[in-house]
C-alpha positions in Angstrom: -52.2 51.2 19.7 -48.4 51.6 19.6 -46.5 49.3 21.8 -42.9 50.0 20.6 -41.2 53.3 19.7 -38.1 53.4 17.7 -35.5 55.6 19.6 -32.7 55.1 17.0 -29.6 53.0 16.5 -26.4 52.4 18.5 -23.1 52.1 16.8 -21.2 48.9 17.5 -17.4 48.3 17.3 -17.7 45.2 15.2 -18.7 45.3 11.5 -19.9 41.7 11.4 -23.5 40.8 11.7 -25.2 40.2 15.0 -25.7 36.5 15.9 -27.3 36.7 19.3 -27.9 39.0 22.3 -28.2 38.2 26.0 -29.3 40.4 29.0 -27.6 40.2 32.3 -29.9 38.9 35.1 -29.6 42.3 36.8 -31.0 43.9 33.7 -28.3 46.5 33.3 -25.7 44.9 31.0 -26.5 43.7 27.4 -24.2 41.4 25.6 -24.1 41.3 21.8 -22.4 38.4 19.9 -21.2 39.1 16.4 -19.7 36.7 13.8 -16.2 37.4 15.0 -13.8 36.9 18.0 -15.5 38.8 20.7 -18.6 39.8 22.7 -19.4 43.4 23.0 -21.0 44.6 26.2 -23.4 47.6 26.5 -24.6 49.2 29.7 -28.3 50.1 30.0 -28.6 53.4 31.9 -31.1 53.9 34.6 -33.9 56.5 34.5 -31.8 58.9 36.6 -28.8 58.6 34.3 -31.0 59.1 31.2 -32.5 62.2 32.8 -29.1 63.6 33.6 -27.7 62.9 30.1 -30.7 64.7 28.5 -30.3 67.6 30.9 -26.6 67.9 30.1 -27.4 67.8 26.4 -30.0 70.6 26.8 -27.6 72.6 28.9 -24.9 72.4 26.2 -27.4 73.4 23.5 -28.4 76.5 25.5 -24.8 77.5 25.9 -24.2 77.1 22.2 -27.2 79.2 21.4 -26.0 82.0 23.7 -22.6 81.9 22.0 -24.2 81.8 18.6 -22.5 78.6 17.7 -24.5 76.1 15.6 -23.8 72.7 14.4 -25.4 70.0 12.3 -26.3 68.1 15.4 -28.3 71.2 16.7 -30.8 71.2 13.9 -33.9 73.1 14.7 -36.0 70.2 13.6 -34.4 68.0 16.3 -35.8 68.0 19.8 -32.8 68.1 22.2 -35.0 67.0 25.0 -36.3 63.8 23.2 -35.0 60.5 24.4 -32.5 58.8 22.0 -31.1 55.3 21.8 -27.6 56.6 22.8 -29.2 57.9 26.0 -30.4 54.4 26.9 -27.5 52.2 25.7 -23.8 52.8 25.8 -20.9 50.5 24.6 -18.5 49.9 27.5 -16.2 47.0 26.6 -15.4 44.1 24.1 -14.5 40.7 25.6 -11.8 39.4 23.1 -11.6 35.7 22.6 -8.9 33.5 20.9 -11.4 32.0 18.4 -14.7 32.8 16.9 -17.6 32.8 19.4 -20.2 30.1 18.9 -22.5 31.2 21.7 -22.3 33.0 25.1 -24.4 33.7 28.2 -24.1 35.5 31.6 -23.6 33.5 34.8 -26.7 33.6 37.1 -26.5 35.9 40.1 -26.6 34.0 43.4 -28.6 35.6 46.3 -26.8 35.5 49.6 -28.8 34.2 52.6 -28.7 35.1 56.3 -28.2 32.9 59.3 -30.0 34.8 62.2 -32.3 37.7 63.0 -29.4 40.1 63.9 -27.8 39.4 60.6 -31.1 39.9 58.8 -31.7 43.2 60.5 -28.2 44.3 59.7 -28.7 43.3 56.1 -32.0 45.2 55.9 -30.3 48.3 57.3 -27.5 48.0 54.8 -30.0 47.6 52.0 -31.9 50.7 53.1 -28.6 52.6 53.2 -27.7 51.3 49.8 -31.1 52.3 48.4 -30.7 55.8 49.9 -27.3 56.1 48.3 -28.7 54.8 45.0 -31.2 57.6 44.9 -28.3 60.1 44.8 -25.7 58.1 42.9 -25.5 56.0 39.7 -26.3 52.3 40.1 -23.8 50.3 38.1 -23.2 46.5 37.9 -19.7 46.1 39.3 -19.0 42.5 38.3 -20.4 40.0 35.9 -19.2 36.6 34.5 -19.5 35.8 30.8 -19.4 32.2 29.7 -18.3 31.8 26.0 -18.4 28.8 23.8 -15.8 28.9 20.9 -15.6 27.3 17.5 -12.4 25.4 18.6 -14.4 23.3 21.0 -13.5 25.3 24.1 -15.5 26.9 26.9 -14.1 30.0 28.6 -15.3 32.2 31.4 -14.4 35.9 31.7 -14.8 38.0 34.8 -15.8 41.6 33.8 -15.3 44.4 36.3 -17.2 47.6 35.6 -15.8 50.6 37.4 -16.9 54.3 37.0 -14.6 55.0 34.0 -12.7 51.7 33.3 -13.9 48.2 32.4 -11.6 45.2 32.4 -12.1 41.6 31.5 -9.9 38.7 32.6 -10.2 35.0 31.6 -10.8 33.1 34.8 -11.3 29.5 33.6 -11.2 27.4 30.5 -12.7 24.0 29.8 -11.3 22.1 26.8 -13.8 19.9 25.0 -12.5 16.3 24.5 -12.3 16.5 20.8 -9.2 17.4 18.8 -8.8 20.9 17.3 -6.9 19.7 14.2 -6.4 16.6 12.1 -6.4 13.3 13.8 -3.1 12.0 12.4 -2.7 8.6 14.1 -4.6 6.0 16.1 -3.8 3.0 18.3 -6.0 0.5 20.1 -4.9 -1.0 23.4 -4.3 -4.7 23.9 -7.5 -5.2 25.7 -9.5 -3.0 23.2 -10.7 -0.8 26.1 -8.7 2.3 25.2 -8.1 4.3 22.0 -5.1 6.6 21.6 -5.4 9.5 19.1 -2.8 12.2 18.2 -2.8 15.5 16.5 -0.6 18.6 16.2 -1.6 19.8 19.6 -1.3 16.7 21.8 -2.3 13.2 22.6 -5.7 12.1 23.9 -6.8 8.8 25.5 -10.4 7.6 25.0 -12.5 4.9 26.7 -14.1 2.9 24.0 -17.3 1.9 25.8 -18.2 5.4 27.1 -16.6 7.3 24.3 -15.2 9.7 27.0 -11.8 11.4 26.9 -10.0 10.2 30.0 -6.6 11.8 29.5 -5.2 14.7 27.4 -1.4 15.3 27.2 0.4 18.1 25.5 3.1 17.2 23.0 4.5 18.3 19.7 3.1 17.5 16.3 2.6 13.8 16.8 2.7 11.7 13.5 2.7 8.2 15.1 2.2 6.7 18.5 1.7 3.3 20.2 1.0 1.7 23.5 3.7 -0.2 25.4 4.3 -2.2 28.6 0.8 -3.2 29.5 -0.8 -0.1 28.0 0.6 1.9 30.9 2.9 4.0 28.7 2.7 5.7 25.3 5.5 6.4 22.9 4.9 9.2 20.4 7.0 10.3 17.3 6.8 13.9 16.3 7.3 16.0 13.2 10.4 17.5 14.8 12.1 14.0 15.0 11.5 13.5 18.7 10.5 10.4 20.6 8.4 11.2 23.6 7.6 8.7 26.4 4.4 9.3 28.5 3.1 7.8 31.7 -0.6 7.4 31.3 -1.4 7.0 35.0 0.2 10.4 35.8 -0.4 12.0 32.4 3.2 13.4 32.2 6.1 13.1 29.8 8.8 11.0 31.3 11.4 11.3 28.5 12.1 13.2 25.3 14.8 12.0 22.9 16.0 13.5 19.6 15.5 10.2 17.7 16.2 11.6 14.2 17.7 14.7 12.8 16.6 18.1 14.1 13.3 19.2 12.4 13.2 16.0 10.3 9.9 14.2 10.6 9.7 10.8 12.4 7.1 9.2 10.0 6.6 5.8 11.4 7.3 3.5 14.4 6.5 -0.1 15.2 6.9 -2.3 18.3 9.1 -5.3 18.2 7.1 -8.6 18.5 8.8 -9.4 21.8 7.6 -5.9 23.1 11.1 -5.1 24.4 11.9 -2.5 21.9 10.8 -0.6 18.8 12.0 0.7 15.4 11.5 4.2 14.0 11.9 5.6 10.5 12.3 9.2 9.6 13.1 11.8 6.9 16.8 11.7 7.8 17.2 8.5 5.7 17.8 6.3 8.8 16.0 3.4 10.5 16.8 3.5 14.3 16.4 0.7 16.8 15.5 1.3 20.4 15.4 -0.9 23.5 13.5 -0.4 26.8 15.3 -0.4 30.1 14.9 0.9 33.6 16.7 4.1 34.4 16.9 6.2 37.5 14.0 8.5 37.9 14.8 12.2 38.1 13.1 14.2 41.0 10.7 15.7 38.4 9.7 12.4 36.9 7.3 11.3 39.7 5.6 12.8 42.7 6.7 10.0 44.9 10.4 10.2 44.4 12.4 10.8 47.5 14.6 13.7 48.1 17.9 11.8 48.4 20.3 11.6 45.6 21.7 8.2 46.5 21.8 5.2 44.3 18.7 3.6 45.8 16.3 5.9 44.1 13.2 4.9 42.1 13.3 3.5 38.6 11.3 4.4 35.5 11.0 3.1 31.9 13.5 4.6 29.5 14.7 4.3 25.9 18.2 3.4 24.7 19.4 3.7 21.1 21.0 0.4 20.0 21.5 0.4 16.2 21.1 2.5 13.1 20.3 1.3 9.5 21.3 3.8 6.8 18.9 4.0 3.8 19.2 5.6 0.4 16.1 7.8 0.7 13.6 9.1 3.3 11.9 6.4 5.3 8.1 6.6 5.1 7.0 3.4 7.0 8.5 0.6 9.0 6.9 -2.8 10.0 8.1 -5.9 11.8 6.6 -9.2 10.8 4.6 -10.8 13.6 7.0 -13.7 13.8 9.9 -11.3 14.3 11.8 -12.7 11.3 11.6 -9.8 8.8 11.6 -6.0 8.9 10.0 -4.0 6.0 11.0 -0.5 5.2 9.2 1.7 2.6 11.2 4.5 1.0 10.5 7.7 -0.8 11.8 6.1 -4.0 8.6 4.1 -4.3 10.2 0.8 -3.2 9.9 -1.4 -0.1 13.1 -3.0 1.2 12.8 -6.2 3.3 15.6 -7.1 5.8 16.2 -9.9 8.2 15.3 -8.4 11.6 18.1 -10.0 13.6 21.1 -9.4 11.3 19.6 -6.5 9.1 20.8 -8.4 6.1 19.0 -7.4 2.9 16.4 -9.9 1.7 13.9 -8.5 -0.9 13.2 -5.4 -2.8 9.6 -4.8 -3.7 8.9 -2.4 -6.6 5.9 -1.6 -8.6 4.3 1.5 -7.1 4.7 4.6 -9.2 4.6 7.0 -6.2 5.9 6.6 -2.7 4.5 3.9 -0.4 2.9 5.8 2.5 1.7 2.9 4.6 1.9 -0.8 5.0 1.0 -3.7 7.2 1.7 -7.4 7.6 -0.8 -10.2 8.2 -0.8 -12.1 11.5 0.7 -15.2 9.8 3.5 -13.1 8.3 2.7 -14.3 4.8 1.1 -11.2 3.3 2.3 -7.6 3.0 -0.2 -4.9 2.0 1.1 -1.5 0.8 -0.8 1.7 0.1 0.7 4.4 -2.0 0.2 7.9 -3.3 -0.6 6.4 -6.7 -4.0 5.4 -5.3 -3.2 1.7 -5.5 -3.0 -1.0 -2.9 -0.7 -4.0 -3.6 -0.6 -7.4 -1.9 2.8 -9.1 -1.7 3.9 -12.5 -0.7 6.8 -12.4 1.8 8.2 -15.8 0.9 9.4 -14.8 -2.6 8.4 -11.1 -2.9 5.9 -11.7 -5.6 3.0 -9.3 -6.1 -0.3 -11.2 -5.7 -2.5 -8.3 -6.8 -2.6 -4.6 -7.5 -5.9 -2.9 -6.8 -7.0 0.5 -7.7 -8.4 1.2 -4.2 -9.1 4.9 -3.9 -9.5 8.0 -5.9 -6.7 9.7 -4.0 -3.7 8.8 -2.0 -3.9 5.8 0.3 -2.9 7.0 3.7 -3.4 3.9 5.9 -3.8 0.2 5.7 -4.5 -2.3 8.5 -5.0 -6.1 8.6 -7.7 -7.6 10.7 -5.8 -9.8 13.2 -6.0 -13.5 12.5 -7.3 -13.0 9.0 -6.3 -11.8 5.5 -9.1 -9.2 5.5 -7.7 -5.6 5.6 -8.9 -2.0 5.7 -7.6 0.9 3.6 -8.2 4.6 4.1 -7.5 7.4 1.7 -7.8 11.1 1.0 -11.0 10.5 -0.9 -12.8 10.4 2.6 -13.5 6.7 2.3 -12.6 3.6 4.3 -12.8 0.3 2.4 -12.9 -3.3 3.5 -11.1 -5.9 1.4 -10.5 -9.7 1.2 -6.8 -10.3 0.8 -7.3 -13.9 -0.5 -9.9 -13.3 -3.2 -9.0 -9.6 -3.7 -12.7 -8.7 -3.4 -13.9 -5.3 -2.3 -16.4 -6.2 0.5 -17.8 -2.9 1.6 -17.2 0.9 1.9 -17.5 2.9 5.1 -18.7 6.4 4.4 -19.1 9.1 6.9 -16.0 11.2 7.2 -16.1 14.7 5.7 -12.3 15.0 5.1 -9.2 13.0 4.3 -8.9 9.9 6.4 -5.4 9.8 7.8 -5.3 6.7 10.0 -7.1 3.4 10.6 -6.6 1.0 13.5 -8.2 -2.4 14.3 -8.8 -4.0 17.6 -7.0 -7.2 18.6 -10.2 -9.3 18.2 -11.3 -7.5 15.0 -14.6 -6.5 16.7 -14.2 -2.9 15.7 -12.1 -0.5 13.7 -11.2 3.1 14.4 -10.6 5.9 11.9 -9.3 9.4 12.3 -9.8 12.2 9.7 -9.0 15.7 8.7 -12.5 16.6 9.8 -11.2 16.3 13.4 -13.4 13.3 14.2 -12.7 9.8 15.4 -15.2 7.2 14.2 -15.6 3.7 15.7 -17.0 1.1 13.3 -18.3 -2.1 14.9 -18.6 -5.5 13.3 -22.2 -6.7 13.0 -23.8 -10.1 12.3 -25.5 -8.8 9.1 -24.7 -10.7 5.9 -23.0 -8.8 3.1 -23.9 -9.8 -0.4 -21.1 -8.8 -2.7 -23.2 -8.6 -5.8 -25.5 -6.1 -4.2 -22.6 -4.1 -3.0 -21.1 -4.1 -6.5 -24.5 -3.1 -8.0 -24.8 -0.2 -5.6 -21.3 1.0 -6.4 -21.9 0.8 -10.1 -25.0 2.9 -9.7 -23.1 5.5 -7.8 -20.4 5.6 -10.4 -22.9 5.8 -13.3 -24.8 8.7 -11.6 -21.5 10.5 -11.0 -20.6 10.0 -14.7 -24.0 11.2 -15.9 -23.8 14.3 -13.8 -20.3 15.1 -15.0 -21.4 14.6 -18.6 -24.4 16.8 -18.2 -22.3 19.5 -16.6 -19.8 19.3 -19.5 -22.7 19.6 -22.0 -24.2 22.4 -20.1 -21.0 24.5 -19.8 -19.3 23.6 -23.1 -22.0 22.6 -25.5 -23.9 24.7 -28.0 -21.2 26.7 -29.7 -19.2 24.2 -31.8 -21.8 23.0 -34.3 -21.1 19.5 -33.2 -24.3 18.6 -31.4 -26.8 16.6 -33.3 -30.4 17.6 -33.1 -29.7 20.9 -31.3 -32.1 23.7 -31.8 -31.5 25.8 -34.8 -28.0 27.1 -34.3 -29.0 30.1 -32.1 -26.1 30.4 -29.6 -28.1 32.7 -27.4 -30.9 30.3 -26.9 -30.4 28.3 -23.6 -33.4 26.0 -23.3 -33.7 22.4 -22.4 -35.7 19.8 -20.5 -36.4 20.6 -16.8 -34.7 17.4 -15.5 -31.5 15.5 -15.4 -30.6 11.9 -16.1 -30.4 9.7 -13.1 -30.2 6.0 -12.4 -34.0 6.0 -11.9 -34.5 7.4 -15.4 -31.9 5.1 -16.9 -33.6 2.1 -15.3 -37.0 3.3 -16.5 -35.6 3.4 -20.1 -34.1 -0.1 -19.7 -37.4 -1.4 -18.4 -39.2 0.1 -21.4 -36.7 -1.7 -23.7 -37.2 -5.0 -21.9 -41.0 -4.5 -22.1 -40.9 -3.9 -25.9 -38.6 -7.0 -26.3 -41.0 -9.1 -24.2 -44.0 -7.9 -26.1 -42.4 -8.9 -29.4 -41.4 -12.3 -28.1 -44.8 -12.8 -26.6 -46.5 -11.8 -29.9 -44.3 -14.4 -31.7 -45.2 -17.0 -29.1 -48.9 -16.3 -29.5 -48.6 -16.4 -33.3 -46.8 -19.7 -33.2 -49.4 -21.2 -30.8 -52.2 -19.9 -33.1 -50.5 -21.6 -36.1 -50.4 -24.9 -34.1 -54.0 -24.6 -33.3 -55.0 -24.0 -36.9 -52.9 -26.9 -38.0 -54.5 -29.2 -35.4 -57.9 -28.0 -36.5 -57.2 -28.8 -40.1 -56.0 -32.3 -39.1 -58.6 -33.4 -36.6 -61.1 -30.7 -36.0 -62.0 -29.4 -32.5 -61.1 -32.8 -30.9 -57.5 -32.4 -32.0 -57.4 -28.8 -30.8 -58.7 -29.8 -27.3 -55.8 -32.2 -27.0 -53.2 -29.4 -27.4 -51.6 -28.2 -24.2 -52.8 -24.8 -23.1 -50.3 -21.9 -23.6 -48.7 -21.1 -20.2 -49.0 -17.4 -19.4 -45.9 -15.2 -19.3 -44.9 -14.7 -15.6 -44.1 -11.0 -16.1 -47.4 -10.3 -17.7 -49.2 -12.4 -15.1 -47.5 -10.3 -12.3 -48.6 -7.1 -14.1 -52.1 -8.5 -14.7 -51.7 -7.7 -18.4 -53.9 -9.7 -20.8 -51.9 -8.8 -23.9 -48.3 -7.8 -24.8 -49.5 -4.3 -25.7 -51.2 -4.0 -22.2 -47.9 -5.0 -20.6 -46.0 -2.2 -22.5 -48.7 0.3 -21.4 -48.3 -0.9 -17.8 -44.5 -0.4 -17.9 -45.0 3.0 -19.5 -47.4 4.1 -16.8 -45.0 3.1 -14.1 -42.4 5.6 -15.3 -42.5 8.7 -13.1 -43.7 11.9 -14.9 -40.4 13.7 -14.1 -38.3 10.8 -15.5 -40.4 10.1 -18.6 -38.4 12.3 -21.1 -35.1 11.2 -19.7 -36.2 7.6 -20.0 -37.3 8.0 -23.6 -33.8 9.4 -24.4 -32.3 6.0 -23.5 -34.4 4.2 -26.2 -32.6 3.3 -29.5 -34.3 4.3 -32.7 -35.4 0.6 -33.4 -37.3 0.5 -30.1 -38.7 4.0 -30.8 -40.4 2.6 -33.9 -41.8 -0.3 -31.9 -43.1 2.0 -29.2 -44.8 4.3 -31.9 -46.7 1.3 -33.2 -47.9 0.5 -29.6 -48.8 4.2 -29.1 -51.1 4.0 -32.2 -52.9 1.0 -30.8 -53.3 2.8 -27.4 -54.7 5.9 -29.0 -57.2 3.9 -31.1 -58.5 2.3 -27.9 -58.6 5.6 -25.9 -56.1 4.2 -23.4 -54.2 6.8 -21.4 -54.5 9.5 -24.1 -52.6 12.2 -22.3 -49.6 10.0 -21.5 -49.5 8.6 -25.0 -49.8 12.1 -26.6 -47.0 13.4 -24.5 -44.8 10.4 -25.3 -45.6 10.7 -29.0 -44.9 14.4 -29.3 -41.5 14.1 -27.4 -40.4 11.2 -29.6 -41.4 13.1 -32.8 -39.4 16.2 -31.7 -36.4 14.1 -30.7 -36.2 11.8 -33.7 -37.6 14.1 -36.4 -34.5 13.8 -38.7 -34.4 10.0 -38.6 -38.2 9.6 -39.0 -38.2 11.8 -42.2 -35.7 9.6 -44.0 -37.2 6.3 -42.8 -40.0 5.0 -45.0 -41.2 2.5 -42.4 -41.4 5.2 -39.9 -43.4 7.4 -42.3 -46.1 4.8 -42.6 -46.4 4.5 -38.8 -46.6 8.3 -38.5 -49.4 8.4 -41.2 -51.4 5.9 -39.1 -50.7 7.8 -35.9 -51.8 11.2 -37.4 -55.5 10.2 -37.8 -55.8 8.2 -34.5 -54.0 10.9 -32.5 -56.2 13.7 -33.9 -59.4 11.7 -33.3 -58.4 10.8 -29.7 -57.3 14.3 -28.8 -60.4 15.8 -30.3 -62.6 13.5 -28.3 -60.7 14.4 -25.1 -61.0 18.1 -26.0 -64.7 17.7 -26.4 -65.1 15.9 -23.1 -63.0 18.6 -21.3 -65.1 21.4 -23.0 -68.3 19.7 -22.1 -67.2 19.3 -18.4 -66.1 22.9 -18.3 -69.4 24.2 -19.6 -71.2 22.1 -17.1 -69.1 23.5 -14.2 -69.7 27.0 -15.4 -73.4 26.4 -15.5 -73.4 24.9 -12.0 -71.3 27.9 -10.7 -73.7 30.5 -12.2 -76.7 28.6 -10.7 -75.1 28.5 -7.3 -74.2 32.1 -7.4 -77.7 33.1 -8.3 -79.2 30.8 -5.6 -76.9 31.6 -2.7 -75.6 35.0 -3.7 -71.9 34.1 -3.4 -68.8 34.6 -5.6 -66.4 31.8 -6.3 -62.6 32.0 -6.3 -62.5 31.7 -10.0 -63.2 35.4 -10.4 -60.7 36.4 -7.7 -58.0 37.5 -10.2 -60.5 39.5 -12.2 -61.8 41.2 -9.0 -58.2 42.1 -8.0 -57.6 43.6 -11.4 -60.7 45.7 -11.1 -59.7 46.9 -7.6 -56.2 47.7 -8.8 -57.5 49.7 -11.7 -59.8 51.8 -9.4 -56.8 52.5 -7.1 -54.7 53.6 -10.1 -57.4 55.9 -11.2 -57.5 57.5 -7.7 -53.7 58.1 -7.8 -53.7 60.0 -11.0 -52.2 63.5 -10.4 -53.0 66.2 -12.9 -50.2 68.8 -13.3 -51.1 72.2 -14.7 -48.6 73.9 -17.0 
């Protein structure tokens, strides 16, 4: 039975692939989402409309036939009265959106109720009249609402009005998702650690830490730095255009905007004075500017509650007043007050950090050592340590008493963008363009841990006043909150884990270099035959698991040699005691304690322990693990393989290991006389062992074939073993049927 009939295809306006489709609840509008910025709407015609369209097409065709006009569309083979896809579906409009559409849907249609019987009868009469009119006229959906989810984290609704010959769409509402739509450039934590402030090139957002909810969004310029002030009721932001913007958080409005630095010169950094009565800013105009807070008269637009009178008794609001300016020799990248209010540190584009006395602005120290500009810095709570992060990927710790560099640490694999001390300690965090956040001890200079999770450059890091959590903002538009736990961190385990990651990365890089650049230079040792066109190798790659497996094999071979020497020494002592005093003297000798490694592996001999370790190597890592073995240990392993084959222990594993080692070290084995003697002994034992295995397998196969034939005769069944042969026979019969004989 046929359930679906293909009517044809309908041309869309978009050339992108279709992502999803939705049908309006009324069933007469179809929405099609493509991988672009829009939703295309199609109208589904009613049966009456389809009939009229087919009748018009037939009429036009008859008129053309009377005039003798023919076209490609009027092919004789095409039935003009047949229903086509274009008869059913017609494109009417495209709803354009400002960003790519992630998903969409139609709003549900609400049914309107009635309150009394008269209204119900009136509604019924109106419905009957509408039904009568619908029989003679076209039924069209006049209005529909489309809800669109965009890739920039926004929700939009569009009201679509469908008239007889015109369709319009108007955006009626928009819901902005809490997240940023661009890089999170700076972060700040409130004094009570309840609020988190984040900035981007589109505005400022305020988040509640416990619920992770966005409680306030304020439009601004491209904010590079921001901080809380005056009881966390106000926010001061510095923009890329050199502006200082003061916001009232309770009202969510901008109170004041000041051109703090030169026009279109970035305000890179700001820091509150320890007494919280002012702040300092540094920008690309080579100046450090000092600002004080004061109460100024509120303009009528500053607050909703301001009175209409213009007298001197109006309301007051917080304002900024410029007090001093410090000229510098280069662009200012970062400024910081010491917590005791004694010093002011200024980092410049010339890779130096200048230290001044905060009260007199008298020069105190010049810190130099970075090879690239210092992008960020912070001072510990006791005002004794300064940490600086630079574009040269290094973090330096300085003593502020004499300006000495305590330690220079290669912290990240790219520029260090932000550093932050944990209050009350000498622990600090660093964030870089390598997508990592690292935790350090400023006293012992130890790397404690690495926080991974961001998918882009980490621009900012901020720590709470209690050190209970740290917040990071990244190029991936995300804000991550990292909370301190009570779990113990063992530095040796962390270092071991980091070394393994570095080794794996180096091995992958080396293998890629060999894969892309090897083979043509004649430099590789042991390559295959000089045929440049041949690209063949082992189906695997070197990993830390394979390297550790190779190291465990080396350790097992060393332990086996040491255990063999220990057993031989004990045997000599036993023989010497027997010669001196017979069995009585031998019984007085202390028993040889077992080796703990062999005891754990339940190995009775050193060779059995080597076989145990060899069996533990995964099959996929075996060849890569054998590549790690030096040639000296290869000879020792060959001796053990001979003993295993003699005793029929793991013959398949031993044969595979033997053949790979022979292929790998063929050149060295040929010129080594000691190795030749080992190979001569292996030749006979390997052949005998493999021949016995072959006989066993052949015997088992013959027995299975006999059992199969017996069961087929007894039960009249066919086994799956002949499926391939049966398929080949069926294919040959079909091919013979398809043979076509052509006569000359």
